[in-house]
C-alpha positions in Angstrom: 86.7 12.0 90.5 85.2 9.2 88.4 87.7 8.0 85.8 87.0 7.7 82.1 87.6 4.4 80.2 87.0 1.4 82.4 84.7 -1.6 82.6 83.2 -3.3 85.6 84.0 -6.9 86.2 82.5 -9.5 88.6 83.4 -9.4 92.3 83.6 -5.6 92.4 86.7 -5.6 90.1 87.3 -3.1 87.3 89.5 -3.1 84.3 91.0 0.2 83.3 90.9 0.8 79.5 92.9 4.0 79.3 96.3 2.5 78.4 97.4 -0.9 77.0 98.3 -2.2 80.5 94.6 -2.7 80.9 95.0 -3.1 84.7 92.5 -5.4 86.4 91.9 -4.0 89.9 90.2 -5.3 93.0 88.7 -2.9 95.6 91.4 -0.6 97.0 94.0 -1.5 94.3 95.7 1.1 92.1 97.0 0.7 88.6 100.6 0.8 87.5 100.2 4.6 87.0 99.5 4.9 90.8 96.7 7.5 90.3 93.7 5.3 89.2 92.1 3.3 92.0 89.2 0.9 92.3 86.9 2.5 94.9 84.0 0.3 95.8 83.7 -1.1 92.3 84.2 2.1 90.4 87.5 3.5 88.9 88.5 6.8 90.4 91.3 9.1 89.4 93.2 10.8 92.2 95.3 13.4 90.3 92.5 15.5 88.7 93.5 19.2 89.2 96.7 18.3 91.1 99.8 20.1 89.7 103.4 19.2 90.6 105.1 21.6 88.2 104.1 24.8 86.4 106.4 27.1 84.4 106.6 29.3 81.3 109.1 27.4 79.1 110.7 27.9 75.7 108.9 25.6 73.3 112.3 24.2 72.4 112.5 22.7 75.9 109.7 20.2 75.2 111.6 19.6 72.8 109.7 21.0 69.9 112.0 22.6 67.4 109.6 23.0 64.4 106.5 24.2 66.2 106.5 28.0 66.5 110.2 28.3 67.2 111.2 31.0 69.7 107.9 31.1 71.4 107.1 30.3 75.0 104.4 27.9 76.4 102.9 27.6 79.8 103.8 24.0 80.9 102.0 22.0 83.5 102.4 18.6 85.0 100.9 16.3 87.6 102.1 13.1 89.2 102.2 9.5 88.1 103.1 7.6 85.0 102.0 4.4 83.3 105.7 3.4 82.6 108.4 2.7 85.2 111.5 3.6 83.3 114.5 2.6 85.5 116.4 5.6 84.0 113.5 8.1 84.5 114.8 11.7 84.3 111.7 13.0 86.2 111.2 10.3 88.7 110.6 12.7 91.6 107.1 13.5 90.1 106.4 10.3 88.1 107.3 7.7 90.7 107.5 9.6 94.0 105.1 11.7 96.0 105.9 15.4 95.3 104.1 18.3 96.8 101.2 19.3 94.6 98.9 22.3 94.4 95.3 22.5 93.1 94.7 24.0 89.7 91.6 24.3 87.5 91.3 24.5 83.7 89.8 28.0 83.6 92.6 29.5 85.7 95.3 27.8 83.6 93.8 29.3 80.4 93.6 32.7 82.0 97.2 32.5 83.1 98.3 31.4 79.6 96.6 34.4 78.1 98.1 36.7 80.8 101.7 35.6 80.1 101.2 35.7 76.3 101.8 31.9 76.0 101.5 30.0 72.8 99.1 27.7 74.8 99.5 24.9 77.3 101.9 22.0 77.3 101.0 19.0 79.3 104.5 17.7 80.3 107.0 16.9 83.1 105.0 13.8 84.2 102.9 11.7 81.9 99.8 13.5 80.6 98.1 10.3 79.6 97.4 9.4 83.3 96.0 13.0 83.7 93.6 12.2 81.0 90.4 13.7 82.4 92.0 17.0 83.4 94.0 17.3 80.1 90.9 16.7 78.0 88.8 19.3 79.8 91.5 21.9 79.8 92.5 21.4 76.2 89.0 22.1 75.1 89.1 25.4 76.9 92.5 26.2 75.5 91.3 25.6 71.9 88.2 27.8 72.5 90.6 30.6 73.6 92.5 30.3 70.3 95.6 28.8 71.9 97.6 25.6 71.2 97.7 22.3 73.1 100.9 20.3 73.3 101.4 16.8 74.7 104.8 15.6 75.8 104.1 12.0 76.2 105.3 8.4 76.2 102.5 7.6 73.8 101.3 4.5 75.7 97.5 4.9 75.3 94.7 2.9 73.8 93.2 4.1 70.5 89.8 5.3 71.7 91.0 7.7 74.4 93.8 8.8 72.1 91.4 9.7 69.4 89.5 11.9 71.9 92.7 13.7 72.9 93.9 14.2 69.4 90.7 16.1 68.5 92.1 19.0 70.7 95.9 18.5 70.3 98.0 20.6 68.0 101.5 19.1 68.6 103.1 16.2 70.3 106.6 15.2 71.3 106.5 11.4 71.7 109.2 9.5 73.5 110.1 6.4 71.5 112.4 5.0 74.2 113.9 2.3 72.0 113.2 0.0 69.1 113.4 -3.2 71.1 110.6 -5.1 72.7 112.9 -6.7 75.3 114.3 -3.2 76.3 110.8 -1.9 76.8 109.7 -4.9 78.8 112.7 -5.1 81.1 113.7 -1.5 81.5 110.7 0.6 80.6 108.1 -1.9 81.8 105.8 -1.5 78.8 105.7 -2.1 75.1 106.8 0.1 72.2 104.3 -1.0 69.6 101.4 1.0 71.0 103.7 4.0 71.1 104.4 3.7 67.4 100.7 3.5 66.7 100.1 6.6 68.7 102.7 8.5 66.6 101.1 7.2 63.4 97.6 8.1 64.6 98.7 11.7 65.5 100.3 12.2 62.2 97.3 10.9 60.4 95.1 13.4 62.3 97.2 16.3 61.1 99.0 17.0 64.4 102.6 18.2 64.4 104.8 15.3 65.6 108.4 15.2 66.8 110.1 12.2 68.2 112.6 11.9 71.1 114.8 9.0 72.0 117.0 9.1 75.1 120.1 7.1 74.4 120.9 5.1 77.6 124.5 3.9 77.7 124.7 0.3 76.5 121.0 -0.4 76.6 119.3 1.2 73.6 122.1 2.9 71.8 123.0 0.1 69.3 123.5 1.8 66.0 121.7 -1.0 64.0 118.7 -0.8 66.2 118.7 3.0 66.0 118.8 2.7 62.2 115.6 0.6 62.4 114.0 3.4 64.4 115.1 6.1 62.0 113.8 4.1 59.0 110.5 3.7 60.7 110.3 7.5 61.2 111.1 8.1 57.6 108.7 5.4 56.2 105.8 6.0 58.5 105.9 9.6 59.7 107.9 11.1 56.9 111.5 12.4 56.3 110.5 15.9 57.5 109.7 14.6 61.0 112.2 16.1 63.5 114.0 13.5 65.6 115.8 14.3 68.8 118.5 12.1 70.3 118.9 13.1 74.0 121.8 12.4 76.3 121.0 10.2 79.3 122.4 11.0 82.8 122.3 8.7 85.8 118.9 9.0 87.5 116.4 7.0 89.6 117.5 3.3 89.5 120.1 3.6 86.8 123.7 4.4 87.5 125.2 3.7 84.1 127.6 6.5 82.9 126.2 9.4 80.8 125.8 8.7 77.1 129.2 9.2 75.4 129.3 12.1 73.1 130.7 9.9 70.4 127.6 7.7 70.6 125.3 10.7 70.1 127.3 11.9 67.2 127.3 8.6 65.4 123.5 8.3 65.9 123.1 11.9 64.6 125.3 11.3 61.5 123.5 8.0 60.7 120.0 9.5 61.1 120.8 12.5 58.8 121.3 10.0 56.0 117.5 9.3 56.2 115.9 12.4 57.8 116.0 16.1 57.1 116.0 17.3 60.7 117.9 15.5 63.4 119.0 17.0 66.7 121.0 16.2 69.8 119.6 17.3 73.2 120.9 17.6 76.8 124.4 18.6 75.5 125.9 21.7 73.9 126.7 20.7 70.2 125.7 23.8 68.2 125.6 22.2 64.8 123.3 19.5 66.2 120.8 22.0 67.5 120.5 24.3 64.5 118.1 23.8 61.6 119.5 23.8 58.1 117.7 23.8 54.8 117.6 20.3 53.5 118.0 21.5 49.9 120.8 24.0 50.0 122.2 23.6 53.5 121.6 27.3 54.5 121.4 27.9 58.3 117.7 28.8 58.8 117.3 28.6 62.6 120.1 29.1 65.1 119.8 27.8 68.7 122.1 28.7 71.5 120.8 27.3 74.7 117.2 28.5 74.7 118.0 31.6 72.6 116.6 31.2 69.1 117.1 33.3 66.0 115.9 32.7 62.5 118.5 34.3 60.2 117.7 32.1 57.2 113.9 32.0 57.2 111.4 34.1 55.4 108.1 32.8 56.7 108.6 29.1 56.5 110.8 29.3 53.4 114.6 29.2 53.2 115.8 32.7 52.6 118.5 31.4 50.3 116.8 29.0 47.9 113.1 29.4 48.6 112.5 25.8 49.7 109.5 25.4 52.0 110.7 24.0 55.3 108.6 21.8 57.6 108.4 24.5 60.3 105.3 26.1 61.8 105.9 29.8 62.4 
């Protein structure tokens, strides 16, 4: 299928304009994402309608803790990614060649309705490099009265991002660190466009949550994490949920799992600035529950994927009446 967002160059070359890599490709060459190729002087996308993963997931698994908590969402992913994180937790579909099946937008919407899903989440691999399919599908999802969720690394140029955000209701954006050198050497990208994506999504009225996977000894410096947290507060707002996730050895990285003490220190620090901070990939109940930032009342209890809301009345704290930044 012909790809969106590219320009033709002399000598039958093309430049992809989907993400900030802006790959210049000669005939037969593919971009960093592995799914966009110069075919006889035109840019073609090779993953349109190809699905590597499909499941009905708890919304909390995305993770989205403040977007219709307790609901389920049909989650779909493809292959490829425009980053090459050496610690990738989903490398089998982002960097390898998994088995895929054909899907089409209309059937995905019908299936979402059939299973009483909140909508569709584009996740598992990077939805940005599935741009054409996600855009077409998300329009149909919105027409059906359902929600669109992007779980993304946020590495996209402003024009295609603006087109996607028109149809997007919520995003969980991976901010993989707050260090240009870490992004360059380990992620193989740049974090500044990611921050701009989060800012643009918030400005468009989308629900935004941020996730940072703490990789042992690489991006877990407390001072650096404090810079990240301050950026979240100052740019996205103190009500923005922030998730610190535990890293486990995967792909090219064999560093030990994130120490629990590191996660707890980051969590305690971030709570000094933000109202809602969580720890993922590990069972720490108090770091998964939601508490009223005004009175401390337990409003949402999470145990695994089981969710109860003992302290909520609508989106208000049942104890003090404070409005919480939760969509219900």
